[in-house]
C-alpha positions, 0 to 999 in steps of 0.5 A: 444747793443745786445738783452739779451740771451735766455735760451739755447743760446750760449754766444758770445765769449769775453775777460776780464782782470783777477785779475792777469793782464792776459786776460781770454777768454770764449773759454779757458773754452770750454767743461766746465761748466762756471758761470759768476758773474759780480759786480761793481768795488769798489767805482763806481756807479752801 
């Protein structure tokens, strides 16, 4: 596991599944402001 990012540090590239079944990559938003919000899946601990 890597260390948490520091303020101003770039996020590493990643891919995640979207609600519609497609895949979203961080690079899809290059040059735009991005806010990431993670939440636990329904009925799972966390």
